[in-house]
Each structure stands twice: as structure tokens, then as C-alpha cells.
C-alpha positions as CSV (number, residue, x, y, z in Angstrom):
1,M,83.3,214.7,81.1
2,A,86.9,214.9,82.6
3,T,86.3,218.2,84.0
4,Q,83.0,217.1,85.5
5,V,84.6,214.0,87.1
6,A,87.3,216.4,88.7
7,A,84.5,218.6,90.1
8,G,82.9,215.7,91.9
9,N,79.6,215.2,89.9
10,P,77.6,212.2,90.9
11,P,78.3,208.9,89.0
12,G,74.6,208.7,87.6
13,E,75.1,212.0,85.6
14,L,78.4,211.0,84.4
15,I,77.1,207.5,83.1
16,A,74.0,209.3,81.5
17,A,76.3,211.7,79.6
18,R,78.3,209.0,78.3
19,W,75.4,207.3,76.7
20,L,74.4,210.5,75.1
21,I,77.9,211.0,73.8
22,L,77.7,207.4,72.4
23,L,74.5,208.3,70.6
24,G,76.1,211.4,69.0
25,L,79.2,209.3,68.1
26,I,77.2,206.5,66.5
27,M,75.2,209.0,64.3
28,A,78.4,210.6,63.1
29,S,80.1,207.2,62.3
30,M,77.1,206.0,60.4
31,M,77.1,209.0,58.3
32,E,80.7,208.5,57.4
33,V,80.4,204.7,56.6
34,L,76.9,205.3,54.8
35,D,78.5,207.8,52.5
36,T,81.0,205.3,51.1
37,T,78.2,203.2,49.4
38,I,74.9,205.3,49.3
39,V,75.9,207.2,46.2
40,N,77.1,204.1,44.3
41,V,73.6,203.3,42.9
42,S,73.1,206.9,41.9
43,L,76.3,207.5,40.0
44,P,74.7,206.9,36.5
45,T,72.0,209.5,37.1
46,M,74.5,211.9,38.6
47,A,76.6,211.5,35.5
48,G,73.7,212.5,33.3
49,N,72.8,215.4,35.4
50,L,76.2,216.9,35.7
51,G,77.3,216.2,32.1
52,A,80.1,213.8,33.0
53,T,81.0,210.3,31.5
54,V,80.4,207.1,33.4
55,Q,84.2,206.8,33.9
56,D,84.6,210.4,35.3
57,I,81.7,210.2,37.7
58,A,83.4,207.3,39.4
59,W,85.7,210.0,41.1
60,V,82.7,211.0,43.2
61,S,83.3,207.7,45.0
62,T,87.3,207.6,44.5
63,G,87.7,211.1,45.8
64,Y,85.9,210.4,49.0
65,I,87.6,207.1,49.9
66,L,91.1,208.5,48.8
67,S,91.0,211.4,51.1
68,N,89.5,209.4,54.0
69,V,92.4,206.9,53.6
70,V,95.1,209.6,53.7
71,V,93.7,211.3,56.8
72,L,92.9,208.2,58.8
73,P,96.4,207.5,60.1
74,M,96.9,211.4,61.0
75,T,93.9,211.4,63.4
76,A,96.0,210.7,66.4
77,F,98.4,213.5,65.5
78,L,95.5,215.9,64.8
79,T,93.7,214.9,68.0
80,A,96.8,215.7,70.2
81,R,97.4,218.9,68.3
82,F,94.0,220.4,68.4
83,G,92.2,218.4,71.2
84,R,89.7,215.7,70.9
85,K,86.5,217.6,71.1
86,R,87.6,220.6,68.9
87,Y,89.0,218.2,66.2
88,L,85.9,216.1,66.4
89,T,83.5,219.0,66.3
90,F,85.4,220.5,63.4
91,S,85.3,217.1,61.4
92,I,81.5,216.9,61.9
93,F,80.9,220.3,60.7
94,L,83.2,219.9,57.8
95,F,81.3,216.6,56.9
96,I,78.0,218.6,57.1
97,I,79.1,221.5,55.2
98,S,80.6,219.3,52.5
99,S,77.5,217.2,52.3
100,F,75.4,220.4,51.6
101,F,77.7,221.6,48.8
102,C,77.8,218.1,47.3
103,G,74.1,218.0,47.0
104,T,74.0,221.7,45.4
105,S,76.8,221.0,43.2
106,R,76.3,221.5,39.3
107,G,79.5,220.3,37.8
108,L,81.9,217.2,38.3
109,I,84.9,219.1,39.4
110,E,82.7,220.9,42.0
111,I,81.2,217.6,43.6
112,V,84.6,215.9,43.5
113,F,86.2,218.8,45.5
114,W,83.5,218.7,48.0
115,R,83.6,214.9,48.2
116,I,87.3,215.2,49.0
117,L,86.7,217.5,51.8
118,Q,83.9,215.3,53.0
119,G,86.2,212.1,53.1
120,A,88.8,214.0,55.1
121,G,86.2,215.2,57.6
122,G,84.8,211.6,57.9
123,A,88.2,210.2,59.0
124,A,87.7,211.3,62.6
125,L,84.1,210.3,62.7
126,L,85.5,206.7,63.0
127,S,88.8,206.6,64.6
128,T,88.6,209.5,67.1
129,A,85.0,208.4,67.9
130,Q,86.0,204.9,68.7
131,A,89.2,206.1,70.7
132,T,86.8,208.4,72.6
133,L,84.6,205.5,73.7
134,R,87.5,203.6,74.9
135,Q,88.4,206.6,77.1
136,I,84.9,207.6,78.5
137,F,83.5,204.2,79.4
138,P,84.7,201.9,81.9
139,K,86.4,198.5,80.9
140,E,83.4,196.5,82.2
141,E,81.1,198.3,79.8
142,Q,83.3,198.1,76.8
143,G,81.8,194.9,75.3
144,M,78.3,196.3,74.9
145,V,79.4,199.7,73.9
146,Q,81.7,198.5,71.2
147,A,79.1,196.1,69.9
148,I,76.5,199.1,69.7
149,F,79.0,201.3,67.9
150,L,80.2,198.8,65.5
151,M,76.7,197.6,64.8
152,G,76.2,200.9,62.8
153,I,79.5,200.5,61.1
154,I,78.8,197.1,59.8
155,V,75.2,197.5,58.8
156,A,75.5,201.0,57.2
157,P,77.4,199.7,54.0
158,T,74.7,197.0,53.6
159,I,71.8,199.4,53.5
160,G,73.7,202.1,51.7
161,P,73.0,201.1,48.1
162,T,69.4,200.2,48.8
163,M,68.8,203.6,50.3
164,G,70.7,205.4,47.6
165,G,68.6,203.7,45.0
166,W,65.3,204.5,46.8
167,I,66.2,208.1,47.3
168,T,67.3,208.6,43.6
169,D,64.1,206.8,42.4
170,N,61.8,208.9,44.5
171,Y,63.5,212.1,45.0
172,T,66.8,213.3,43.7
173,W,70.4,212.2,44.0
174,S,71.1,215.4,46.1
175,W,69.2,214.0,48.9
176,C,71.8,211.2,49.4
177,F,73.9,214.1,50.8
178,F,71.2,216.3,52.4
179,I,70.1,213.5,54.7
180,N,73.5,214.0,56.5
181,I,72.7,217.5,57.6
182,P,70.0,216.9,60.2
183,I,71.8,213.8,61.5
184,G,75.1,215.8,61.7
185,L,73.6,218.7,63.5
186,A,72.1,216.4,66.2
187,S,75.4,214.6,66.5
188,V,77.4,217.9,66.8
189,A,74.9,219.1,69.3
190,L,75.3,216.1,71.6
191,V,79.2,216.1,71.2
192,T,79.6,219.6,71.9
193,T,77.3,219.6,74.9
194,F,78.4,216.5,76.7
195,L,82.0,215.6,75.7
196,H,85.0,217.5,77.3
197,D,88.5,217.1,76.9
198,P,90.8,215.7,79.7
199,P,92.9,218.3,81.4
200,T,96.0,217.6,79.6
201,P,98.0,220.2,77.5
202,L,97.8,220.1,73.8
203,S,100.7,218.9,71.9
204,K,103.1,221.7,70.7
205,A,105.6,219.4,69.3
206,K,107.2,220.1,65.7
207,I,105.1,219.1,62.9
208,D,106.3,216.1,61.0
209,W,105.9,217.7,57.5
210,L,108.1,215.1,55.8
211,G,106.0,212.2,57.3
212,I,102.8,214.0,56.4
213,G,103.8,214.4,52.6
214,L,105.1,210.8,52.3
215,L,101.9,209.5,53.8
216,A,99.7,211.6,51.6
217,V,101.6,210.6,48.5
218,G,102.0,207.0,49.2
219,L,98.5,206.2,50.4
220,G,96.8,208.6,47.8
221,T,98.7,207.0,44.9
222,M,98.0,203.6,46.2
223,Q,94.3,204.1,46.6
224,Y,94.2,205.5,43.1
225,V,95.8,202.5,41.8
226,L,93.4,200.2,43.6
227,E,90.5,202.3,42.3
228,E,91.5,202.8,38.7
229,G,93.7,199.7,38.0
230,Q,90.9,197.5,36.8
231,K,89.5,200.0,34.2
232,N,93.1,200.7,33.0
233,D,94.3,197.2,32.6
234,W,96.7,197.5,35.7
235,F,100.3,197.5,35.0
236,N,99.9,197.4,31.3
237,D,98.9,201.1,31.7
238,P,102.1,203.3,32.1
239,W,100.5,205.7,34.7
240,I,99.3,202.9,36.7
241,L,102.6,201.4,36.8
242,R,104.4,204.7,37.5
243,L,102.0,205.6,40.5
244,A,102.4,202.1,41.8
245,I,106.2,202.5,42.0
246,V,105.7,206.0,43.5
247,S,103.3,204.6,46.2
248,G,105.8,201.8,47.1
249,L,108.8,204.0,47.4
250,S,106.7,206.8,49.4
251,L,105.3,204.1,51.9
252,A,108.6,202.4,52.4
253,S,110.3,205.8,52.9
254,M,107.6,206.8,55.4
255,F,107.9,203.6,57.5
256,A,111.7,204.2,57.7
257,W,111.3,207.9,58.6
258,E,108.5,207.4,61.0
259,L,110.5,204.7,62.9
260,S,113.9,206.6,62.6
261,P,115.4,207.9,65.9
262,R,115.9,211.2,64.1
263,N,112.2,211.8,64.0
264,A,111.2,212.8,67.5
265,T,107.6,213.6,66.6
266,P,106.3,211.0,64.1
267,V,102.9,211.9,62.6
268,V,102.1,208.1,62.7
269,N,103.6,206.2,65.6
270,F,104.1,202.7,64.1
271,R,105.8,201.7,67.2
272,V,102.5,200.5,68.5
273,L,102.8,197.7,66.1
274,H,105.4,196.2,68.3
275,N,102.3,195.0,70.3
276,R,101.8,191.5,68.9
277,Q,98.2,191.4,69.6
278,L,97.4,194.6,68.0
279,S,99.2,193.6,64.9
280,A,97.3,190.4,64.6
281,C,94.1,192.2,64.9
282,L,95.2,194.6,62.1
283,F,95.8,191.5,59.9
284,L,92.3,190.2,60.8
285,F,90.7,193.7,60.0
286,L,92.3,193.6,56.6
287,S,90.7,190.2,56.0
288,L,87.4,191.6,57.4
289,G,87.4,194.6,55.2
290,F,88.1,192.4,52.2
291,G,85.2,190.1,53.1
292,L,82.7,192.9,54.1
293,F,83.3,195.3,51.4
294,G,84.2,192.6,48.8
295,G,81.0,190.8,49.5
296,I,78.8,193.8,49.3
297,Y,80.5,194.5,45.9
298,I,79.9,191.0,44.4
299,F,76.6,190.1,45.6
300,P,74.5,193.1,44.2
301,V,76.4,192.7,40.7
302,F,75.8,188.9,40.7
303,T,72.0,189.1,41.6
304,Q,71.4,191.8,39.1
305,D,73.6,190.5,36.3
306,I,72.8,186.9,36.6
307,L,69.6,186.5,38.6
308,G,67.8,189.5,37.2
309,F,67.0,191.1,40.6
310,T,66.0,194.8,40.8
311,P,68.0,197.0,43.0
312,T,65.1,196.8,45.5
313,Q,65.0,193.0,45.4
314,T,68.8,193.1,46.0
315,G,68.4,195.4,49.0
316,L,65.6,193.2,50.5
317,A,67.9,190.2,50.1
318,L,70.7,192.0,52.0
319,F,68.5,193.5,54.8
320,P,68.0,190.3,56.9
321,G,71.7,189.7,57.1
322,G,72.2,193.3,58.3
323,L,69.6,192.6,61.0
324,A,71.5,189.3,61.7
325,T,74.7,191.4,62.2
326,A,73.1,193.7,64.5
327,F,71.6,190.8,66.6
328,S,74.9,188.8,66.9
329,A,76.8,192.1,67.6
330,L,74.5,192.9,70.5
331,V,74.7,189.3,71.8
332,C,78.5,189.2,71.5
333,G,78.7,192.6,73.3
334,R,76.5,191.2,76.1
335,L,78.7,188.0,76.5
336,L,81.9,190.3,76.6
337,N,80.5,192.8,78.9
338,G,81.6,193.0,82.5
339,S,84.8,192.6,84.4
340,K,84.6,188.8,83.9
341,P,83.4,188.2,80.3
342,L,81.0,185.0,80.0
343,V,82.8,183.6,77.0
344,D,86.4,183.7,75.8
345,L,86.4,186.1,72.8
346,R,88.7,183.8,71.0
347,L,85.9,181.3,70.8
348,L,83.5,183.8,69.5
349,L,86.2,184.7,66.7
350,C,86.6,181.0,65.7
351,L,82.7,180.7,65.5
352,G,82.5,183.9,63.5
353,V,85.2,182.7,61.0
354,I,83.5,179.4,60.8
355,L,80.0,180.9,60.0
356,F,81.5,183.4,57.5
357,M,83.3,180.6,55.7
358,A,80.3,178.6,55.5
359,S,78.3,181.3,53.9
360,M,80.9,181.9,51.4
361,W,80.9,178.3,50.5
362,D,77.1,178.4,50.0
363,L,77.2,181.6,47.9
364,G,80.2,180.1,46.1
365,H,77.7,177.4,44.7
366,M,75.0,179.7,43.4
367,T,73.6,178.9,40.0
368,P,71.7,181.0,37.3
369,Q,68.5,179.3,38.4
370,S,69.0,180.4,42.1
371,G,66.4,182.6,43.5
372,Q,66.2,185.0,46.5
373,E,65.4,182.1,48.9
374,S,68.6,180.4,47.8
375,A,70.9,183.3,48.9
376,A,68.7,184.4,52.2
377,F,70.1,181.7,54.3
378,A,73.7,182.2,53.3
379,L,73.4,186.0,53.8
380,L,71.9,185.3,57.1
381,I,74.7,183.2,58.2
382,R,77.1,185.8,56.9
383,G,75.5,188.5,58.9
384,L,75.8,186.5,62.2
385,G,79.5,185.7,61.4
386,L,80.4,189.4,60.9
387,G,78.7,190.3,64.2
388,L,80.7,187.7,65.9
389,L,83.9,188.9,64.3
390,F,83.9,192.6,64.7
391,T,83.3,193.2,68.3
392,P,85.8,190.6,69.6
393,I,88.5,191.8,67.3
394,N,88.0,195.4,68.7
395,M,88.1,194.3,72.3
396,A,91.2,192.2,71.5
397,A,93.0,195.0,69.8
398,F,92.2,197.8,72.4
399,S,92.6,195.5,75.4
400,S,96.4,195.3,75.3
401,L,97.0,199.0,74.7
402,K,98.3,201.9,77.0
403,P,95.9,204.7,77.1
404,Q,98.2,207.0,75.2
405,E,98.2,204.4,72.3
406,I,94.4,204.2,71.9
407,Q,94.0,207.0,69.4
408,Q,96.9,206.0,67.3
409,A,95.7,202.4,67.2
410,S,92.1,203.4,66.4
411,G,93.3,205.1,63.3
412,L,95.3,202.2,62.2
413,I,92.4,199.7,62.9
414,N,89.9,201.8,60.7
415,L,92.7,202.3,58.0
416,S,93.3,198.5,57.9
417,R,89.5,197.8,57.5
418,Q,89.3,200.5,54.7
419,L,92.3,199.3,52.8
420,G,91.1,195.7,53.1
421,G,87.8,196.9,51.4
422,S,89.8,198.7,48.6
423,F,92.2,195.8,48.0
424,G,89.0,193.4,48.2
425,I,87.0,195.3,45.5
426,A,90.1,195.8,43.2
427,V,91.2,192.2,43.4
428,L,87.7,190.8,43.1
429,A,86.8,192.9,40.1
430,T,89.8,191.8,38.2
431,Y,89.5,188.2,39.4
432,I,85.8,188.0,38.1
433,G,87.0,189.5,34.7
434,N,89.9,187.0,34.3
435,M,87.9,183.9,35.4
436,T,84.9,184.8,33.2
437,Q,87.4,184.4,30.2
438,F,88.9,181.4,31.7
439,H,85.4,179.6,32.1
440,R,84.3,180.9,28.7
441,I,87.3,179.2,27.0
442,H,86.7,175.9,29.0
443,L,82.9,175.8,28.3
444,L,83.3,176.7,24.5
445,P,84.0,173.1,23.4
446,H,80.6,172.1,24.7
447,Y,78.9,174.7,22.5
448,T,79.8,173.1,19.3
449,S,78.0,171.0,16.6
450,G,79.6,167.9,17.9
451,N,77.8,168.1,21.2
452,S,74.3,166.3,21.0
453,I,72.8,168.3,23.9
454,F,73.9,171.6,22.3
455,E,72.4,170.4,18.9
456,S,69.1,169.6,20.5
457,R,68.9,172.8,22.2
458,L,69.9,174.8,19.1
459,Q,67.3,173.0,16.9
460,G,64.6,173.5,19.6
461,L,65.4,177.2,19.8
462,T,65.5,177.4,16.0
463,A,62.1,175.7,15.7
464,M,60.4,177.9,18.3
465,L,61.8,181.2,16.6
466,H,60.7,180.0,13.3
467,I,57.1,179.3,14.6
468,H,57.0,182.8,15.8
469,G,57.7,184.6,12.4
470,S,61.4,184.5,11.7
471,S,62.9,182.9,8.7
472,L,64.7,179.6,9.0
473,F,68.1,181.4,8.5
474,D,67.2,184.1,10.8
475,A,65.9,181.8,13.5
476,K,69.1,179.9,13.5
477,Q,71.2,183.0,13.8
478,Q,69.0,184.2,16.7
479,A,69.2,180.9,18.3
480,L,73.0,180.9,18.1
481,G,73.0,184.4,19.6
482,I,70.8,183.1,22.6
483,M,73.1,180.1,23.1
484,G,76.2,182.5,23.1
485,Q,74.4,184.7,25.8
486,T,73.8,181.5,27.8
487,L,77.5,180.6,27.5
488,M,78.6,184.0,28.8
489,R,76.0,183.7,31.6
490,Q,77.3,180.4,32.7
491,A,80.9,181.7,32.5
492,R,80.0,184.8,34.6
493,T,78.2,182.6,37.3
494,L,81.2,180.4,37.7
495,A,83.4,183.5,37.9
496,Y,81.2,184.9,40.6
497,D,81.3,181.6,42.4
498,D,85.1,181.6,42.3
499,A,85.0,185.1,43.8
500,F,83.1,184.1,46.7
501,M,85.4,181.1,47.2
502,L,88.4,183.6,47.0
503,I,87.0,185.4,50.0
504,L,86.7,182.0,51.7
505,M,90.4,181.3,51.1
506,C,91.4,184.6,52.3
507,F,89.6,183.9,55.7
508,V,91.4,180.6,55.7
509,A,94.7,182.1,55.3
510,T,94.3,184.8,58.1
511,A,92.4,182.8,60.5
512,P,95.6,181.6,62.3
513,A,96.3,185.1,63.4
514,I,93.6,184.3,66.0
515,L,96.2,182.1,67.7
516,L,98.3,185.3,68.4
517,I,95.4,186.8,70.5
518,R,95.9,186.2,74.3
519,K,93.0,185.6,76.7
520,P,92.0,189.0,78.3
521,K,92.7,189.5,81.8
522,P,89.8,190.2,84.0
523,S,89.3,193.8,85.0
524,A,90.5,194.6,88.6
525,G,87.6,196.9,89.1
526,P,85.6,199.7,87.4
527,A,87.9,202.1,85.3
528,Q,87.5,205.7,85.7
529,G,85.7,207.6,82.9
530,G,86.1,211.0,81.6
531,G,89.1,211.8,79.9
532,H,91.4,209.2,81.4
């Protein structure tokens, strides 16, 4: 709306347009985040339809995240090169078109190709959208605006698996992609109609091809290692080891080149990390991504593996937590709104950390006998904690930035959250596997003939099976099999509990970063909107 501001349009029209732009950007961002999880439940069905193995079909998710991670740090460069409105509109169209062709794909290579393009288009739907909101809304409205925007980003991954399962069960997996088309068209209509670029010239600086190449190789190989490491036994696999080395060398070279005085036009301006408050917020976002995506990964697997929940029951268990997140995010936004916020955002951060850690402590003490009611309260507290964390961290990260740094910082913020989630899933998957074996070894001595409780249960099971028609020998073998399954179930339960406690310890380790966040200065007055 910058051009309209210059033309002297009345403030009421400008504010109304801002909220319509917000609606369009929320729809675009929710599409992007939802597509990271909505297809996960449908992967087995997709594998059967496309003639792919279970291992190969995982590239439908891996390809999307990989391209998204690579493009995210470059969104500031692409926005400056092509213009905010043009780049955002192109990205939404790319996302819509890729979604359509994903849904019509009839082969693995075809769908992975379109998923990679979809992930590349999705990068701008978060970082450029968030930076745009910082530029078109005045400072005193940022608390509520960021809360509304982030509400969709936090809630979407929670409802994604449930929605994907319901669509797959009642329609076909293709509709997991087709639902993006009407949402995307509505979003692009609002953005193209009401969003206008500020009257600043587009960047004509020399393109940093070396930086782009090192960035793509470094982040691409790192994401591949994180996605495939668990399945390939990590560094015992020669390809995983080689790619990890390539990733480390590429990223180190990229940092050196991007910060070098010889590079006049870096594709990623890491100099914004000199801002202590932004660096602290990026550190907190890594932890948040670890907890958010890691928790979403663990809980459904735990409930369906140990508690015997159906996907629908799992979704219903997660849903109240999503509502709690939406509620606390809105309350948080209201408290932080205005030129003089009602509450110091650092207090909200501390409360959010405490609530999240309390929920992880509760989930870390689940048993095979736990039911939906046992997890409901912990998930509710977890949801409240997440809502109290995301909005204040965003407010703190952007409040200390210069206007020209906002786009670059937004890309790094969303990258840190995405990488935190990738690290979380990779680390927790490996940790659960290792701890399952650890607990199995330590429980095994209790499952021997020298243990009176074991003997009593074995004899009881044998007698029951014998009564139901099995021979005495077969009944004992079947009883031993059941006891072995019980042993593994208890070992897996303890491993999942340990994983929740690992998330808790991650938050304990990163919480001191809150001390680096300064109390925001009160706004001197309403900020100008538009493209400033």
C-alpha cells in the first residue's frame, strides 16, 4: 500500500487493506506449513498407488523439506532482486501449480520433482510474508498481528496428520494436494489486489553465484543426512559420512565467503547476527523447532505403537492442545499489543518455558496403561506454552532490527525453526531406537525363570492358553512370546519417556538465552505503514 499512502488515501482504507493482506498471507503460510505434515499419514497408500517402496516414498516428504530449507535463506536476496509483491505472487502460483501436479502424479520421480518445486515456492510464503507484516502494520499493532499469523504456523503441523488421514480414508491422497488450489487462489487474489511494493528501486547488484552454490550444497546435503541418517545407520554408512563432510565444508566455506570483505553482494547477510538479541532468538527458535516438530513426531508414534490409538484418536488427543495454542497466542498478542505492552515479553517467555517443560515432564512419565485422558492435560499445557513462546520470541527478534534487515532476519528465523525440527526428528528417532535396546537389556534379567513374578505370570498365561485349546508345549511357547512382546513394549515405553525428557533438557539448556533479550523500548508513536 506504499503507493496509496503516498497518494494520500485515508487511514481507514489503508488499515482495512492491511487486514485483508494479513488474511491472504495467513492462508498462504498455513498451506506451506500444513504440507510439511499432511502427507505423512498418506505415504503408505501413496507407495502402493505409485509402485514405490516404503523407503523411496519418504522422498515425497524429504524433497519438500530439502528445497524449502535451501531457498529460505535466499528469500531476502530474491525479494530485493524481483520485488516483494512479484516474488510473493510467483511463489504462491508456483505452490498452487506444483500442488496440482503432485495430486495428478502417477510415478515416484514425477511427484518428488513437483514436491521439490512446491517446497521452493513455499519458502517465501513464510519468510517474505512475515517480513511484509512487519512493514505494513504499525509497531503498536505488531503484537496481535504476529500472534494471529503465528497461530496458523503453530497449529497447522498439529492438525496436518489428522487431516491427511481423514482425506486419505474418505477420498484419495491426491486431495491432500488439491485442497491447496482454492486456498492458494484466494490468497493470491488478496495479495495481488491490495499489496504494493514501496517505491524503492530493485537491486541490480551482481549475483553471488558462489554463495548460492555453497548454500545449496551445504544445506541440501545436511538435510539429506538428517532425513536419511537414521535409516542408514548414520556414519557407519559411507555415503552419509561423505555427505556430512561435504555439508560441513560447504557451510563453513559459505560463512567465510558471505562475511568476506571481497563479497560485496552476499546472498545471505550474516552480518545481522551481530545483533545479540536476534542471535539469542534464533537459538531459541532452534529449540522451539526441536520441541514442536519433535513432539509432533513422538506423540503419534507413541500413542499408536504403545497405547493402540487409531490415527483419528491421536488427532483428537492433539486437537485441544492446538486450540490451547491458538488461545494463548491471541492472549499473548493482546498483552504485547500497543505502544506500551501490558506485560514484559520476557515474563511471558519464562512462563511459556515453564509450561512446556511441565508438559514434557508429564509426558515423560507415561505408561502402557495410560489413556487419552492421561495425555490430554499434558498436551493442553504444552499448547498453552507454545503460544506463549512463539509470539514473544518473534516480537523480540524483530524489535531490535533496522527496516532493511527485516527480510533477511525473517528468512533466518524460519530457517532456524525448520532446522530445529529436522534435528529434532533425526535425533529423537535415533535416541528412541538406542534407548529401546538399552532398556531391553536392563529389563531382560527380570524376565528369567529366577524371578517369581515372571514365573507366576508365565504359568498363568500358559494355563489360560492351554484351557483355550493349545497343547501344553504350544501354550508355553505362546506364553513366552507374549512375555517377550510385553518386554519390548515396556522397553519402548521407557524409550519414548526418555525422548520427552530429552526435549525437556533441550529447553533447560537453551532457556538462559532469554537473559540476552532486552526489554523492548516503548513506541514513540504510530509507525507509518505501506512499504516503509
